[in-house]
NUMIMI-963731 format. One record per residue (C-alpha): residue number from 1; residue in three letters; x, y, z. Coordinates in Angstrom, 3 decimals, decimal comma, padded with zeros to 6 digits. Example, Ala and Ser with C-alpha at 12.3 -4.5 7.8 and 13.67 -1.06 7.14 Angstrom:
BEGIN
+-----+-----+----------+----------+----------+
!   i !  aa !       px !       py !       pz !
+-----+-----+----------+----------+----------+
!   1 ! ALA !  012,300 ! -004,500 !  007,800 !
!   2 ! SER !  013,670 ! -001,060 !  007,140 !
+-----+-----+----------+----------+----------+
END
This chain:
BEGIN
+-----+-----+----------+----------+----------+
!   i !  aa !       px !       py !       pz !
+-----+-----+----------+----------+----------+
!   1 ! GLN ! -017,629 !  000,187 ! -002,082 !
!   2 ! THR ! -017,620 ! -001,268 !  001,400 !
!   3 ! MET ! -015,798 ! -004,778 !  001,357 !
!   4 ! PRO ! -017,577 ! -007,668 !  003,201 !
!   5 ! GLY ! -016,184 ! -007,944 !  006,677 !
!   6 ! ILE ! -014,986 ! -004,489 !  006,949 !
!   7 ! ASP ! -016,700 ! -001,977 !  009,456 !
!   8 ! SER ! -018,081 !  001,088 !  007,683 !
!   9 ! THR ! -016,998 !  003,214 !  010,525 !
!  10 ! SER ! -013,591 !  002,156 !  010,869 !
!  11 ! GLY ! -012,001 !  005,074 !  008,876 !
!  12 ! LEU ! -009,420 !  003,165 !  007,049 !
!  13 ! ASN ! -006,170 !  004,911 !  006,688 !
!  14 ! LYS ! -003,680 !  002,752 !  004,675 !
!  15 ! ILE ! -003,596 ! -000,829 !  003,110 !
!  16 ! VAL ! -000,401 ! -002,741 !  002,369 !
!  17 ! TYR !  000,410 ! -006,176 !  000,699 !
!  18 ! GLY !  003,005 ! -008,608 !  001,758 !
!  19 ! ASN !  003,688 ! -012,375 !  002,252 !
!  20 ! GLY !  000,485 ! -013,326 !  000,533 !
!  21 ! THR ! -001,692 ! -011,062 !  002,778 !
!  22 ! PHE ! -003,318 ! -007,789 !  002,414 !
!  23 ! VAL ! -003,370 ! -005,654 !  005,822 !
!  24 ! ALA ! -005,588 ! -002,599 !  006,235 !
!  25 ! VAL ! -005,436 ! -000,309 !  009,270 !
!  26 ! GLY ! -007,943 !  002,336 !  010,429 !
!  27 ! ASN ! -009,117 !  004,376 !  013,230 !
!  28 ! SER ! -010,189 !  002,854 !  016,763 !
!  29 ! ARG ! -007,510 !  000,212 !  016,682 !
!  30 ! HIS ! -009,153 ! -001,463 !  013,382 !
!  31 ! ILE ! -006,802 ! -003,921 !  011,712 !
!  32 ! TYR ! -008,034 ! -006,121 !  008,903 !
!  33 ! TYR ! -006,389 ! -008,645 !  006,865 !
!  34 ! SER ! -007,251 ! -010,588 !  003,592 !
!  35 ! LEU ! -005,800 ! -013,409 !  001,568 !
!  36 ! ASN ! -007,575 ! -012,369 ! -001,591 !
!  37 ! GLY ! -008,237 ! -008,689 ! -001,487 !
!  38 ! THR ! -012,210 ! -009,394 ! -001,474 !
!  39 ! SER ! -013,200 ! -011,255 !  001,872 !
!  40 ! TRP ! -011,864 ! -009,401 !  004,889 !
!  41 ! ASN ! -011,534 ! -010,430 !  008,593 !
!  42 ! SER ! -010,714 ! -008,212 !  011,690 !
!  43 ! THR ! -008,078 ! -008,801 !  014,186 !
!  44 ! ASN ! -007,107 ! -007,393 !  017,579 !
!  45 ! ILE ! -003,861 ! -006,063 !  018,892 !
!  46 ! GLN ! -002,397 ! -007,922 !  021,853 !
!  47 ! GLY ! -001,781 ! -005,064 !  024,633 !
!  48 ! GLY ! -002,163 ! -002,333 !  022,294 !
!  49 ! ASN ! -002,881 !  001,248 !  023,428 !
!  50 ! SER ! -003,381 !  003,150 !  020,363 !
!  51 ! ASP ! -006,633 !  004,753 !  019,684 !
!  52 ! ASP ! -006,039 !  005,221 !  015,822 !
!  53 ! ILE ! -003,654 !  003,143 !  013,566 !
!  54 ! LYS ! -002,390 !  005,727 !  010,980 !
!  55 ! SER ! -000,079 !  003,651 !  008,814 !
!  56 ! VAL !  001,198 !  000,195 !  007,982 !
!  57 ! ALA !  004,317 ! -001,183 !  006,071 !
!  58 ! TYR !  005,579 ! -004,509 !  004,968 !
!  59 ! CYS !  009,182 ! -005,356 !  005,395 !
!  60 ! PRO !  010,187 ! -008,418 !  003,042 !
!  61 ! SER !  013,723 ! -008,621 !  004,608 !
!  62 ! SER !  012,204 ! -009,673 !  007,923 !
!  63 ! ASN !  008,693 ! -010,875 !  006,593 !
!  64 ! THR !  007,287 ! -008,456 !  008,987 !
!  65 ! PHE !  004,280 ! -005,893 !  009,042 !
!  66 ! VAL !  004,945 ! -002,853 !  010,907 !
!  67 ! ALA !  001,863 ! -000,512 !  012,023 !
!  68 ! VAL !  002,167 !  002,776 !  013,811 !
!  69 ! GLY ! -000,462 !  005,224 !  015,389 !
!  70 ! SER ! -001,477 !  007,554 !  018,175 !
!  71 ! LYS ! -000,147 !  007,386 !  021,535 !
!  72 ! MET !  003,305 !  006,390 !  020,133 !
!  73 ! GLY !  001,802 !  002,820 !  019,141 !
!  74 ! ILE !  003,997 !  000,646 !  017,097 !
!  75 ! TYR !  002,774 ! -002,992 !  016,507 !
!  76 ! THR !  004,333 ! -005,601 !  014,554 !
!  77 ! SER !  003,118 ! -009,013 !  012,926 !
!  78 ! GLN !  004,781 ! -011,746 !  011,067 !
!  79 ! ASN !  001,631 ! -012,831 !  009,338 !
!  80 ! GLY ! -000,783 ! -009,659 !  009,206 !
!  81 ! ILE ! -003,108 ! -011,485 !  011,652 !
!  82 ! SER ! -001,422 ! -011,831 !  015,213 !
!  83 ! TRP ! -000,047 ! -008,356 !  016,435 !
!  84 ! GLN !  002,218 ! -007,413 !  019,297 !
!  85 ! GLN !  002,767 ! -003,912 !  020,654 !
!  86 ! THR !  006,235 ! -002,543 !  020,859 !
!  87 ! ILE !  006,722 ! -000,112 !  024,151 !
!  88 ! VAL !  007,616 !  003,104 !  023,392 !
!  89 ! HIS !  007,358 !  006,013 !  025,837 !
!  90 ! GLY !  005,658 !  009,102 !  024,412 !
!  91 ! THR !  002,149 !  010,545 !  023,813 !
!  92 ! GLY !  002,343 !  011,860 !  020,171 !
!  93 ! THR !  001,004 !  010,289 !  017,089 !
!  94 ! LEU !  003,057 !  008,609 !  014,563 !
!  95 ! PHE !  001,721 !  009,249 !  011,201 !
!  96 ! ASP !  003,640 !  006,850 !  008,650 !
!  97 ! VAL !  006,239 !  004,058 !  008,667 !
!  98 ! SER !  008,626 !  002,609 !  006,082 !
!  99 ! CYS !  011,394 ! -000,002 !  005,787 !
! 100 ! ASN !  014,260 ! -000,505 !  003,560 !
! 101 ! GLN !  015,655 ! -003,842 !  002,119 !
! 102 ! ASN !  018,155 ! -004,020 !  004,911 !
! 103 ! GLY !  015,118 ! -004,135 !  007,588 !
! 104 ! ARG !  015,781 ! -000,642 !  008,924 !
! 105 ! ILE !  012,260 !  000,573 !  010,002 !
! 106 ! VAL !  011,690 !  004,380 !  010,420 !
! 107 ! ALA !  008,510 !  006,183 !  011,532 !
! 108 ! VAL !  007,542 !  009,718 !  011,440 !
! 109 ! GLY !  005,133 !  011,799 !  013,632 !
! 110 ! GLU !  004,047 !  015,014 !  015,421 !
! 111 ! ASP !  006,522 !  017,664 !  016,315 !
! 112 ! THR !  009,294 !  016,175 !  013,680 !
! 113 ! THR !  009,423 !  012,904 !  015,647 !
! 114 ! ILE !  011,444 !  010,325 !  013,745 !
+-----+-----+----------+----------+----------+
END
């Protein structure tokens, strides 16, 4: 079922919940957020260069969402709505991201990138 507010061509890759907000990420730099899991809104990445956002995690120790994707894209948000790019030099794709209770963030990608 397609949710209201989500572009059916966005190819969603992952969803996470944190700090009262659902965040879903997908291809073509699509990021959506919802406060109730039913009504969704799209948001933009400021200064982003990633074609596809592959994964997103919520880090409760820092109240931060972290998203990763192609072209070594790493993005952070305190609220799931306003996103900033973290500059990383490289061209590969990051496929997944996770964080622990101490705030350490680890991403994995192509060619055994960690």
